[in-house]
N, C-alpha and C positions, 0 to 999 in steps of 0.2 A: 513575599519573602524579602524583596529588596527594601520595602518600607520597614519591616521588622528589623532587618540588619542595620538600616540607617538609624532607627530609633535606639536600638541597642548600642550602636557606636556613639551616638550622641550622648546617651546617658552615661556611658563610661567616660567619655571626654569631659562631660559636665562634672562628674564625681571627682575626677582627677583635678580639674580646675578649681573646684570648690575646696578641696583639701589644700591645694597650693595657696589659694587666697587666705584660708584660715591660718596656715602656717606663716604667711607674710604678715597678717594682722597680729598674730601672736608675737612675732619678732619685733614689730613696731611698738607694741605695748611694752616689751622688755626694754627696748631702747629708751622709750619715754620714761619708764620707771628709773632706769639708770641715770638719765639726765637729771630728773627731779631729785634723786638721791644725792647726786654729786653737787647740784646747786644748793641743796640744803646745807651740806657740809661747808661749802665755800661761802655761803652768804651769812657768815657770822657777823654780829654787830661788834663795833669797837668805837671808842672815842677817847678824847683827852680833855681834861679840864685843868685850869691853872687858877689858883686862888692865893691871895696873900693874907697872912695872919700876923698880929702884933706881938708874937712871942718867938722865942728861939726854936730852931728845929728840935732840940732835945725835949722841949715841953710837949710838942705835938707827937713826937715819936713815943714818949712815955705814955701819954694819954691814949694813943691809939691802941697800945698793947696792954693797958691796965684795965681790968674789969670795972673798977669803981670810977675811974676818970672817963673811960669810954662811955659809960652810962651817963655820967654827969654832962659830958660835952654834947651828947646827942639827945638826951632826955628820954632814952629808952634802954631797957635792960640789955646788958652785954656781959659775956664771959670771955675774957681774953687771956692771952699768954704772951710773954716776951721771949719764949723759947722756940727755937727752930723745930719744926715738925709737929708742934702742938696745935690743937684745934681751937677754934673760937666760934662764938655765936653772937649775934647782935639783933636788935629789934625783936626781942622776945622769940628768938630762934627762927625768925623769918630769913635771916642771913646766917649761913654756916660756912666754914672753910678750915684751912690749915695754913700755918706760916711755912712758906717754902724757901724764903731767903730773907735774912735780916742783916742790914749793915747799920750799926748803931748810929742813931741821929741823922741818917742819910737816906735809907731806903728800906721799904717794907714790900715784900712780894708775897701774895697770898693766893691760894686756890680759893675760889669764891663761888657761891651759888645761893639761890633763894628757893623758897617753896614754890615759886612759879616755874622753876626748871622741871622738865620731865625727868623721870628716872633714867632715861636713856641719854639725856644730854650730858656732855662733858662739863666739868667745872670750867668756869671762866677764870681769867687771871686778872688780879688787881695789883697794880704797881703804884706805890706811893713814893715819890721822890721829894726830899726835903732839902732846900737850899737856903742858907742864911742870906738875908738881905739887910740893908741899912735900917729898915723899919721892922725887922722880925724874921719872917720865914715865907718863902714861896713854896707852896705845896703843889706839885704836879701829880694829878691822878690819871693813870692810864688804865682803862678797863677794856680787856680784850676777850675774844672767844665767847661772847655772849650769844646764846641761841638766837637764831633768826626770828625776827618779829618782836623780841622783847626790847623795845626801844625806850621805855619809860625810865630806865636806870639813870640816864644822864640828868634828867630833871630831878630824880630822887636824890642823887648825890648833892645837888645844890640845895634842895629844900630840906632834906632830912639830915644832912651832915654839915655842909658849908655854912648855912645860915645859923643853925644852932651853935656851931663851933665859933663863929665870929662873936656871937653874944657871950659865950662862955669864956673865951680868951680875952675879952675886953677887961675882965676883972682880974686877970692873972698878972 
């Protein structure tokens, strides 16, 4: 009888402990999930590039927001607008977005995304600052809120925009 009572007590104790351990593991998984989720939101990519061009800021501003000139300066199809709130696309719809702030010949702010973004990703923000220099224009590009892990855009801006733009604006 004592052995049975001992075994029975042990089994009840073990069951309770097993449930406590399961609950603690579940709580740890929830905490781990929340940490990972928070880190994903906080680990957005961003960068700043500065490049000089041999034309006035007004030339770059107009070209950035004009479909034909944007296509010509990058070498790939673009549909653009110089109106606040209007949408744009570039590189054969690989890039899409919307104009969210325009200061004529000085600043362009756009919501920006590519087909590489997940549907659940927020739009990134692209800021183009144009400043007149003695030799033309200094363009500062700030790209913020890029989903974590999508790090190739910095190189893409140089290769797909700045290099073709340099060649295009040599003739202007």
